mmCIF file as Biopython writes it, N, C-alpha, C and O atoms, coordinates in Angstrom:
data_model
#
loop_
_atom_site.group_PDB
_atom_site.id
_atom_site.type_symbol
_atom_site.label_atom_id
_atom_site.label_alt_id
_atom_site.label_comp_id
_atom_site.label_asym_id
_atom_site.label_entity_id
_atom_site.label_seq_id
_atom_site.pdbx_PDB_ins_code
_atom_site.Cartn_x
_atom_site.Cartn_y
_atom_site.Cartn_z
_atom_site.occupancy
_atom_site.B_iso_or_equiv
_atom_site.auth_seq_id
_atom_site.auth_asym_id
_atom_site.pdbx_PDB_model_num
ATOM 1   N N  . MET A ? 1  ? -88.105  109.844 99.226  1.0 0.0 1  A 1 
ATOM 2   C CA . MET A ? 1  ? -89.256  110.650 97.587  1.0 0.0 1  A 1 
ATOM 3   C C  . MET A ? 1  ? -89.614  109.826 96.356  1.0 0.0 1  A 1 
ATOM 4   O O  . MET A ? 1  ? -88.945  109.108 95.612  1.0 0.0 1  A 1 
ATOM 5   N N  . VAL A ? 2  ? -90.851  110.165 96.396  1.0 0.0 2  A 1 
ATOM 6   C CA . VAL A ? 2  ? -91.235  109.133 94.818  1.0 0.0 2  A 1 
ATOM 7   C C  . VAL A ? 2  ? -92.331  109.989 93.768  1.0 0.0 2  A 1 
ATOM 8   O O  . VAL A ? 2  ? -93.274  110.710 94.094  1.0 0.0 2  A 1 
ATOM 9   N N  . ASN A ? 3  ? -91.956  109.714 92.725  1.0 0.0 3  A 1 
ATOM 10  C CA . ASN A ? 3  ? -92.037  109.888 91.518  1.0 0.0 3  A 1 
ATOM 11  C C  . ASN A ? 3  ? -93.039  109.468 90.878  1.0 0.0 3  A 1 
ATOM 12  O O  . ASN A ? 3  ? -93.340  108.284 91.037  1.0 0.0 3  A 1 
ATOM 13  N N  . ALA A ? 4  ? -93.545  109.994 90.310  1.0 0.0 4  A 1 
ATOM 14  C CA . ALA A ? 4  ? -95.008  109.104 89.422  1.0 0.0 4  A 1 
ATOM 15  C C  . ALA A ? 4  ? -95.665  110.003 87.947  1.0 0.0 4  A 1 
ATOM 16  O O  . ALA A ? 4  ? -95.137  111.096 87.743  1.0 0.0 4  A 1 
ATOM 17  N N  . GLU A ? 5  ? -96.297  109.746 87.385  1.0 0.0 5  A 1 
ATOM 18  C CA . GLU A ? 5  ? -96.824  110.030 86.556  1.0 0.0 5  A 1 
ATOM 19  C C  . GLU A ? 5  ? -98.783  109.858 86.286  1.0 0.0 5  A 1 
ATOM 20  O O  . GLU A ? 5  ? -98.918  108.801 85.670  1.0 0.0 5  A 1 
ATOM 21  N N  . LEU A ? 6  ? -99.972  110.399 86.492  1.0 0.0 6  A 1 
ATOM 22  C CA . LEU A ? 6  ? -101.237 110.195 86.620  1.0 0.0 6  A 1 
ATOM 23  C C  . LEU A ? 6  ? -101.858 110.970 85.446  1.0 0.0 6  A 1 
ATOM 24  O O  . LEU A ? 6  ? -101.968 112.161 85.736  1.0 0.0 6  A 1 
ATOM 25  N N  . GLY A ? 7  ? -102.128 110.788 84.692  1.0 0.0 7  A 1 
ATOM 26  C CA . GLY A ? 7  ? -103.217 111.421 83.527  1.0 0.0 7  A 1 
ATOM 27  C C  . GLY A ? 7  ? -102.062 112.873 83.063  1.0 0.0 7  A 1 
ATOM 28  O O  . GLY A ? 7  ? -102.346 114.070 83.024  1.0 0.0 7  A 1 
ATOM 29  N N  . GLY A ? 8  ? -100.936 112.293 82.808  1.0 0.0 8  A 1 
ATOM 30  C CA . GLY A ? 8  ? -100.150 113.774 82.362  1.0 0.0 8  A 1 
ATOM 31  C C  . GLY A ? 8  ? -99.065  114.494 83.111  1.0 0.0 8  A 1 
ATOM 32  O O  . GLY A ? 8  ? -98.062  114.925 82.541  1.0 0.0 8  A 1 
ATOM 33  N N  . LYS A ? 9  ? -99.262  114.603 84.270  1.0 0.0 9  A 1 
ATOM 34  C CA . LYS A ? 9  ? -99.408  115.420 85.453  1.0 0.0 9  A 1 
ATOM 35  C C  . LYS A ? 9  ? -98.047  114.051 86.877  1.0 0.0 9  A 1 
ATOM 36  O O  . LYS A ? 9  ? -98.089  112.836 87.074  1.0 0.0 9  A 1 
ATOM 37  N N  . THR A ? 10 ? -97.360  114.869 87.306  1.0 0.0 10 A 1 
ATOM 38  C CA . THR A ? 10 ? -96.615  114.102 87.789  1.0 0.0 10 A 1 
ATOM 39  C C  . THR A ? 10 ? -97.024  114.487 89.592  1.0 0.0 10 A 1 
ATOM 40  O O  . THR A ? 10 ? -97.242  115.482 90.284  1.0 0.0 10 A 1 
ATOM 41  N N  . ILE A ? 11 ? -96.953  113.102 89.736  1.0 0.0 11 A 1 
ATOM 42  C CA . ILE A ? 11 ? -96.394  113.622 91.402  1.0 0.0 11 A 1 
ATOM 43  C C  . ILE A ? 11 ? -95.704  113.236 92.207  1.0 0.0 11 A 1 
ATOM 44  O O  . ILE A ? 11 ? -95.097  112.290 91.706  1.0 0.0 11 A 1 
ATOM 45  N N  . LEU A ? 12 ? -95.241  113.456 93.706  1.0 0.0 12 A 1 
ATOM 46  C CA . LEU A ? 12 ? -94.453  114.142 94.049  1.0 0.0 12 A 1 
ATOM 47  C C  . LEU A ? 12 ? -94.971  113.596 95.109  1.0 0.0 12 A 1 
ATOM 48  O O  . LEU A ? 12 ? -95.880  114.330 95.498  1.0 0.0 12 A 1 
ATOM 49  N N  . THR A ? 13 ? -94.844  112.585 95.847  1.0 0.0 13 A 1 
ATOM 50  C CA . THR A ? 13 ? -94.713  111.754 97.686  1.0 0.0 13 A 1 
ATOM 51  C C  . THR A ? 13 ? -93.557  112.165 98.160  1.0 0.0 13 A 1 
ATOM 52  O O  . THR A ? 13 ? -92.432  111.868 97.757  1.0 0.0 13 A 1 
ATOM 53  N N  . VAL A ? 14 ? -93.845  112.815 98.977  1.0 0.0 14 A 1 
ATOM 54  C CA . VAL A ? 14 ? -92.754  113.024 99.783  1.0 0.0 14 A 1 
ATOM 55  C C  . VAL A ? 14 ? -93.228  112.271 101.480 1.0 0.0 14 A 1 
ATOM 56  O O  . VAL A ? 14 ? -94.328  112.515 101.975 1.0 0.0 14 A 1 
ATOM 57  N N  . ILE A ? 15 ? -92.434  111.578 102.014 1.0 0.0 15 A 1 
ATOM 58  C CA . ILE A ? 15 ? -92.180  110.815 103.572 1.0 0.0 15 A 1 
ATOM 59  C C  . ILE A ? 15 ? -91.624  111.309 103.902 1.0 0.0 15 A 1 
ATOM 60  O O  . ILE A ? 15 ? -90.651  111.717 103.268 1.0 0.0 15 A 1 
ATOM 61  N N  . GLY A ? 16 ? -91.944  111.697 105.491 1.0 0.0 16 A 1 
ATOM 62  C CA . GLY A ? 16 ? -90.564  111.886 105.989 1.0 0.0 16 A 1 
ATOM 63  C C  . GLY A ? 16 ? -91.203  111.589 107.895 1.0 0.0 16 A 1 
ATOM 64  O O  . GLY A ? 16 ? -92.234  111.692 108.559 1.0 0.0 16 A 1 
ATOM 65  N N  . ALA A ? 17 ? -90.221  111.313 107.999 1.0 0.0 17 A 1 
ATOM 66  C CA . ALA A ? 17 ? -90.255  110.500 109.505 1.0 0.0 17 A 1 
ATOM 67  C C  . ALA A ? 17 ? -88.877  110.356 110.683 1.0 0.0 17 A 1 
ATOM 68  O O  . ALA A ? 17 ? -87.724  110.169 110.293 1.0 0.0 17 A 1 
ATOM 69  N N  . PRO A ? 18 ? -89.143  110.443 111.715 1.0 0.0 18 A 1 
ATOM 70  C CA . PRO A ? 18 ? -87.746  110.162 112.572 1.0 0.0 18 A 1 
ATOM 71  C C  . PRO A ? 18 ? -87.687  109.589 112.395 1.0 0.0 18 A 1 
ATOM 72  O O  . PRO A ? 18 ? -88.529  108.784 111.997 1.0 0.0 18 A 1 
ATOM 73  N N  . VAL A ? 19 ? -85.833  109.452 112.648 1.0 0.0 19 A 1 
ATOM 74  C CA . VAL A ? 19 ? -85.403  108.286 112.867 1.0 0.0 19 A 1 
ATOM 75  C C  . VAL A ? 19 ? -84.569  108.140 114.213 1.0 0.0 19 A 1 
ATOM 76  O O  . VAL A ? 19 ? -83.525  108.792 114.256 1.0 0.0 19 A 1 
ATOM 77  N N  . SER A ? 20 ? -84.988  107.165 115.599 1.0 0.0 20 A 1 
ATOM 78  C CA . SER A ? 20 ? -84.467  106.388 116.760 1.0 0.0 20 A 1 
ATOM 79  C C  . SER A ? 20 ? -84.746  107.700 117.555 1.0 0.0 20 A 1 
ATOM 80  O O  . SER A ? 20 ? -83.911  108.218 118.296 1.0 0.0 20 A 1 
ATOM 81  N N  . PRO A ? 21 ? -86.691  108.460 117.207 1.0 0.0 21 A 1 
ATOM 82  C CA . PRO A ? 21 ? -86.147  109.454 118.498 1.0 0.0 21 A 1 
ATOM 83  C C  . PRO A ? 21 ? -86.548  108.873 119.678 1.0 0.0 21 A 1 
ATOM 84  O O  . PRO A ? 21 ? -87.027  107.753 119.853 1.0 0.0 21 A 1 
ATOM 85  N N  . THR A ? 22 ? -86.163  110.265 120.945 1.0 0.0 22 A 1 
ATOM 86  C CA . THR A ? 22 ? -86.518  109.857 121.938 1.0 0.0 22 A 1 
ATOM 87  C C  . THR A ? 22 ? -88.143  110.157 121.834 1.0 0.0 22 A 1 
ATOM 88  O O  . THR A ? 22 ? -88.785  110.261 120.789 1.0 0.0 22 A 1 
ATOM 89  N N  . GLU A ? 23 ? -88.649  110.270 123.206 1.0 0.0 23 A 1 
ATOM 90  C CA . GLU A ? 23 ? -90.445  110.148 123.154 1.0 0.0 23 A 1 
ATOM 91  C C  . GLU A ? 23 ? -90.638  111.388 123.214 1.0 0.0 23 A 1 
ATOM 92  O O  . GLU A ? 23 ? -91.732  111.829 122.861 1.0 0.0 23 A 1 
ATOM 93  N N  . GLY A ? 24 ? -89.368  112.465 123.789 1.0 0.0 24 A 1 
ATOM 94  C CA . GLY A ? 24 ? -89.976  113.997 122.856 1.0 0.0 24 A 1 
ATOM 95  C C  . GLY A ? 24 ? -89.882  114.308 121.905 1.0 0.0 24 A 1 
ATOM 96  O O  . GLY A ? 24 ? -90.728  114.951 121.283 1.0 0.0 24 A 1 
ATOM 97  N N  . GLU A ? 25 ? -88.669  113.890 121.451 1.0 0.0 25 A 1 
ATOM 98  C CA . GLU A ? 25 ? -88.605  114.426 119.902 1.0 0.0 25 A 1 
ATOM 99  C C  . GLU A ? 25 ? -90.671  113.870 119.255 1.0 0.0 25 A 1 
ATOM 100 O O  . GLU A ? 25 ? -91.670  114.510 118.927 1.0 0.0 25 A 1 
ATOM 101 N N  . MET A ? 26 ? -90.339  112.481 119.385 1.0 0.0 26 A 1 
ATOM 102 C CA . MET A ? 26 ? -91.940  112.079 118.673 1.0 0.0 26 A 1 
ATOM 103 C C  . MET A ? 26 ? -93.124  112.706 118.942 1.0 0.0 26 A 1 
ATOM 104 O O  . MET A ? 26 ? -94.117  112.660 118.215 1.0 0.0 26 A 1 
ATOM 105 N N  . GLN A ? 27 ? -93.016  113.390 120.151 1.0 0.0 27 A 1 
ATOM 106 C CA . GLN A ? 27 ? -94.045  113.958 120.341 1.0 0.0 27 A 1 
ATOM 107 C C  . GLN A ? 27 ? -93.678  115.739 119.838 1.0 0.0 27 A 1 
ATOM 108 O O  . GLN A ? 27 ? -94.708  116.412 119.790 1.0 0.0 27 A 1 
ATOM 109 N N  . THR A ? 28 ? -92.809  116.257 119.599 1.0 0.0 28 A 1 
ATOM 110 C CA . THR A ? 28 ? -92.523  116.954 118.780 1.0 0.0 28 A 1 
ATOM 111 C C  . THR A ? 28 ? -92.105  116.786 117.989 1.0 0.0 28 A 1 
ATOM 112 O O  . THR A ? 28 ? -91.099  117.480 117.843 1.0 0.0 28 A 1 
ATOM 113 N N  . TYR A ? 29 ? -92.369  115.964 117.001 1.0 0.0 29 A 1 
ATOM 114 C CA . TYR A ? 29 ? -92.698  115.601 115.032 1.0 0.0 29 A 1 
ATOM 115 C C  . TYR A ? 29 ? -93.990  115.326 115.320 1.0 0.0 29 A 1 
ATOM 116 O O  . TYR A ? 29 ? -94.515  115.554 114.230 1.0 0.0 29 A 1 
ATOM 117 N N  . GLU A ? 30 ? -94.957  114.952 116.129 1.0 0.0 30 A 1 
ATOM 118 C CA . GLU A ? 30 ? -96.557  114.669 115.806 1.0 0.0 30 A 1 
ATOM 119 C C  . GLU A ? 30 ? -97.029  116.161 115.916 1.0 0.0 30 A 1 
ATOM 120 O O  . GLU A ? 30 ? -97.619  116.757 115.015 1.0 0.0 30 A 1 
ATOM 121 N N  . GLU A ? 31 ? -96.730  116.631 117.003 1.0 0.0 31 A 1 
ATOM 122 C CA . GLU A ? 31 ? -97.531  117.890 117.253 1.0 0.0 31 A 1 
ATOM 123 C C  . GLU A ? 31 ? -97.064  119.161 115.541 1.0 0.0 31 A 1 
ATOM 124 O O  . GLU A ? 31 ? -97.466  119.918 114.658 1.0 0.0 31 A 1 
ATOM 125 N N  . SER A ? 32 ? -96.199  118.624 116.050 1.0 0.0 32 A 1 
ATOM 126 C CA . SER A ? 32 ? -95.703  119.917 114.239 1.0 0.0 32 A 1 
ATOM 127 C C  . SER A ? 32 ? -96.068  119.614 112.896 1.0 0.0 32 A 1 
ATOM 128 O O  . SER A ? 32 ? -95.830  120.486 112.060 1.0 0.0 32 A 1 
ATOM 129 N N  . GLN A ? 33 ? -96.714  118.322 112.443 1.0 0.0 33 A 1 
ATOM 130 C CA . GLN A ? 33 ? -97.315  117.746 111.261 1.0 0.0 33 A 1 
ATOM 131 C C  . GLN A ? 33 ? -98.130  118.750 110.941 1.0 0.0 33 A 1 
ATOM 132 O O  . GLN A ? 33 ? -97.629  119.068 109.863 1.0 0.0 33 A 1 
ATOM 133 N N  . GLU A ? 34 ? -99.316  119.716 111.149 1.0 0.0 34 A 1 
ATOM 134 C CA . GLU A ? 34 ? -100.133 120.585 110.537 1.0 0.0 34 A 1 
ATOM 135 C C  . GLU A ? 34 ? -98.884  121.763 110.006 1.0 0.0 34 A 1 
ATOM 136 O O  . GLU A ? 34 ? -98.637  121.983 108.821 1.0 0.0 34 A 1 
ATOM 137 N N  . MET A ? 35 ? -98.423  122.208 110.784 1.0 0.0 35 A 1 
ATOM 138 C CA . MET A ? 35 ? -96.994  123.250 110.281 1.0 0.0 35 A 1 
ATOM 139 C C  . MET A ? 35 ? -96.644  122.463 109.359 1.0 0.0 35 A 1 
ATOM 140 O O  . MET A ? 35 ? -97.366  122.470 108.362 1.0 0.0 35 A 1 
ATOM 141 N N  . VAL A ? 36 ? -95.353  121.461 109.364 1.0 0.0 36 A 1 
ATOM 142 C CA . VAL A ? 36 ? -95.206  120.981 108.347 1.0 0.0 36 A 1 
ATOM 143 C C  . VAL A ? 36 ? -95.801  120.986 106.917 1.0 0.0 36 A 1 
ATOM 144 O O  . VAL A ? 36 ? -95.395  121.521 105.886 1.0 0.0 36 A 1 
ATOM 145 N N  . GLN A ? 37 ? -97.470  119.818 107.311 1.0 0.0 37 A 1 
ATOM 146 C CA . GLN A ? 37 ? -97.986  120.064 106.063 1.0 0.0 37 A 1 
ATOM 147 C C  . GLN A ? 37 ? -98.464  121.956 105.024 1.0 0.0 37 A 1 
ATOM 148 O O  . GLN A ? 37 ? -98.791  122.230 103.869 1.0 0.0 37 A 1 
ATOM 149 N N  . GLU A ? 38 ? -98.289  122.554 105.970 1.0 0.0 38 A 1 
ATOM 150 C CA . GLU A ? 38 ? -98.382  124.452 105.431 1.0 0.0 38 A 1 
ATOM 151 C C  . GLU A ? 38 ? -97.126  124.902 104.674 1.0 0.0 38 A 1 
ATOM 152 O O  . GLU A ? 38 ? -96.936  125.607 103.683 1.0 0.0 38 A 1 
ATOM 153 N N  . GLY A ? 39 ? -96.170  124.074 105.707 1.0 0.0 39 A 1 
ATOM 154 C CA . GLY A ? 39 ? -94.993  124.842 104.780 1.0 0.0 39 A 1 
ATOM 155 C C  . GLY A ? 39 ? -94.309  124.485 103.706 1.0 0.0 39 A 1 
ATOM 156 O O  . GLY A ? 39 ? -93.410  125.064 103.097 1.0 0.0 39 A 1 
ATOM 157 N N  . PHE A ? 40 ? -95.143  122.867 103.444 1.0 0.0 40 A 1 
ATOM 158 C CA . PHE A ? 40 ? -94.400  122.043 102.167 1.0 0.0 40 A 1 
ATOM 159 C C  . PHE A ? 40 ? -95.812  122.649 101.437 1.0 0.0 40 A 1 
ATOM 160 O O  . PHE A ? 40 ? -95.630  123.119 100.314 1.0 0.0 40 A 1 
ATOM 161 N N  . SER A ? 41 ? -96.919  122.676 101.858 1.0 0.0 41 A 1 
ATOM 162 C CA . SER A ? 41 ? -97.879  123.475 100.669 1.0 0.0 41 A 1 
ATOM 163 C C  . SER A ? 41 ? -97.621  124.934 100.172 1.0 0.0 41 A 1 
ATOM 164 O O  . SER A ? 41 ? -97.945  125.258 99.030  1.0 0.0 41 A 1 
ATOM 165 N N  . GLY A ? 42 ? -97.284  125.439 100.669 1.0 0.0 42 A 1 
ATOM 166 C CA . GLY A ? 42 ? -96.793  126.625 100.734 1.0 0.0 42 A 1 
ATOM 167 C C  . GLY A ? 42 ? -95.411  126.982 99.451  1.0 0.0 42 A 1 
ATOM 168 O O  . GLY A ? 42 ? -95.386  127.945 98.686  1.0 0.0 42 A 1 
ATOM 169 N N  . THR A ? 43 ? -94.467  125.964 99.551  1.0 0.0 43 A 1 
ATOM 170 C CA . THR A ? 43 ? -93.323  125.907 98.649  1.0 0.0 43 A 1 
ATOM 171 C C  . THR A ? 43 ? -94.065  125.174 97.602  1.0 0.0 43 A 1 
ATOM 172 O O  . THR A ? 43 ? -93.541  125.145 96.488  1.0 0.0 43 A 1 
ATOM 173 N N  . PHE A ? 44 ? -94.944  124.712 97.735  1.0 0.0 44 A 1 
ATOM 174 C CA . PHE A ? 44 ? -95.175  124.317 96.346  1.0 0.0 44 A 1 
ATOM 175 C C  . PHE A ? 44 ? -95.722  125.264 95.736  1.0 0.0 44 A 1 
ATOM 176 O O  . PHE A ? 44 ? -95.377  125.590 94.600  1.0 0.0 44 A 1 
ATOM 177 N N  . VAL A ? 45 ? -97.021  126.072 96.660  1.0 0.0 45 A 1 
ATOM 178 C CA . VAL A ? 45 ? -97.245  127.117 95.145  1.0 0.0 45 A 1 
ATOM 179 C C  . VAL A ? 45 ? -97.031  127.914 95.033  1.0 0.0 45 A 1 
ATOM 180 O O  . VAL A ? 45 ? -97.864  128.720 94.620  1.0 0.0 45 A 1 
ATOM 181 N N  . GLN A ? 46 ? -95.471  128.353 95.386  1.0 0.0 46 A 1 
ATOM 182 C CA . GLN A ? 46 ? -94.334  129.049 94.812  1.0 0.0 46 A 1 
ATOM 183 C C  . GLN A ? 46 ? -93.960  128.397 93.357  1.0 0.0 46 A 1 
ATOM 184 O O  . GLN A ? 46 ? -94.036  128.848 92.214  1.0 0.0 46 A 1 
ATOM 185 N N  . LEU A ? 47 ? -93.414  126.829 94.023  1.0 0.0 47 A 1 
ATOM 186 C CA . LEU A ? 47 ? -92.600  126.775 92.309  1.0 0.0 47 A 1 
ATOM 187 C C  . LEU A ? 47 ? -93.740  126.373 91.890  1.0 0.0 47 A 1 
ATOM 188 O O  . LEU A ? 47 ? -93.253  126.044 90.808  1.0 0.0 47 A 1 
ATOM 189 N N  . ALA A ? 48 ? -95.212  126.005 91.727  1.0 0.0 48 A 1 
ATOM 190 C CA . ALA A ? 48 ? -96.383  125.949 90.336  1.0 0.0 48 A 1 
ATOM 191 C C  . ALA A ? 48 ? -96.367  127.370 90.276  1.0 0.0 48 A 1 
ATOM 192 O O  . ALA A ? 48 ? -97.095  127.644 89.322  1.0 0.0 48 A 1 
ATOM 193 N N  . ASP A ? 49 ? -95.835  128.666 90.890  1.0 0.0 49 A 1 
ATOM 194 C CA . ASP A ? 49 ? -96.256  129.941 90.257  1.0 0.0 49 A 1 
ATOM 195 C C  . ASP A ? 49 ? -94.827  130.036 89.072  1.0 0.0 49 A 1 
ATOM 196 O O  . ASP A ? 49 ? -94.618  130.623 88.010  1.0 0.0 49 A 1 
ATOM 197 N N  . TYR A ? 50 ? -94.215  129.286 89.786  1.0 0.0 50 A 1 
ATOM 198 C CA . TYR A ? 50 ? -92.925  130.401 89.126  1.0 0.0 50 A 1 
ATOM 199 C C  . TYR A ? 50 ? -92.323  128.797 87.644  1.0 0.0 50 A 1 
ATOM 200 O O  . TYR A ? 50 ? -91.380  128.914 86.862  1.0 0.0 50 A 1 
ATOM 201 N N  . LEU A ? 51 ? -93.036  127.851 87.732  1.0 0.0 51 A 1 
ATOM 202 C CA . LEU A ? 51 ? -93.356  126.733 86.531  1.0 0.0 51 A 1 
ATOM 203 C C  . LEU A ? 51 ? -93.979  127.582 85.604  1.0 0.0 51 A 1 
ATOM 204 O O  . LEU A ? 51 ? -93.340  128.077 84.676  1.0 0.0 51 A 1 
ATOM 205 N N  . SER A ? 52 ? -95.438  127.835 85.818  1.0 0.0 52 A 1 
ATOM 206 C CA . SER A ? 52 ? -96.250  128.668 85.020  1.0 0.0 52 A 1 
ATOM 207 C C  . SER A ? 52 ? -95.521  129.699 84.725  1.0 0.0 52 A 1 
ATOM 208 O O  . SER A ? 52 ? -96.212  130.622 84.293  1.0 0.0 52 A 1 
ATOM 209 N N  . THR A ? 53 ? -94.389  129.930 84.780  1.0 0.0 53 A 1 
ATOM 210 C CA . THR A ? 53 ? -93.727  131.343 84.350  1.0 0.0 53 A 1 
ATOM 211 C C  . THR A ? 53 ? -93.163  131.415 83.032  1.0 0.0 53 A 1 
ATOM 212 O O  . THR A ? 53 ? -93.306  132.270 82.157  1.0 0.0 53 A 1 
ATOM 213 N N  . ILE A ? 54 ? -92.285  130.019 83.068  1.0 0.0 54 A 1 
ATOM 214 C CA . ILE A ? 54 ? -91.357  129.615 82.208  1.0 0.0 54 A 1 
ATOM 215 C C  . ILE A ? 54 ? -92.047  128.295 80.684  1.0 0.0 54 A 1 
ATOM 216 O O  . ILE A ? 54 ? -92.925  127.435 80.614  1.0 0.0 54 A 1 
ATOM 217 N N  . SER A ? 55 ? -91.260  128.728 79.979  1.0 0.0 55 A 1 
ATOM 218 C CA . SER A ? 55 ? -91.083  128.350 78.416  1.0 0.0 55 A 1 
ATOM 219 C C  . SER A ? 55 ? -91.305  126.784 78.800  1.0 0.0 55 A 1 
ATOM 220 O O  . SER A ? 55 ? -91.013  126.505 79.963  1.0 0.0 55 A 1 
ATOM 221 N N  . TYR A ? 56 ? -91.830  125.620 77.900  1.0 0.0 56 A 1 
ATOM 222 C CA . TYR A ? 56 ? -91.096  124.363 77.588  1.0 0.0 56 A 1 
ATOM 223 C C  . TYR A ? 56 ? -90.760  124.395 76.532  1.0 0.0 56 A 1 
ATOM 224 O O  . TYR A ? 56 ? -90.731  123.193 76.270  1.0 0.0 56 A 1 
ATOM 225 N N  . ASP A ? 57 ? -90.411  124.984 75.509  1.0 0.0 57 A 1 
ATOM 226 C CA . ASP A ? 57 ? -90.519  124.801 74.184  1.0 0.0 57 A 1 
ATOM 227 C C  . ASP A ? 57 ? -89.387  124.253 73.941  1.0 0.0 57 A 1 
ATOM 228 O O  . ASP A ? 57 ? -89.095  123.922 72.792  1.0 0.0 57 A 1 
#
């Protein structure tokens, strides 16, 4: 995971990959990428919604 800042906004880059996968595990990993992206996107939408409700004072 890498954090950076650009224009006053935090950019979070998450990189995930299997470690020493079998051929079948690699196929499953590759086939699940869209589902994983959708899951993370939903999680970050929820986080953004929560953060918009709290005060930073």
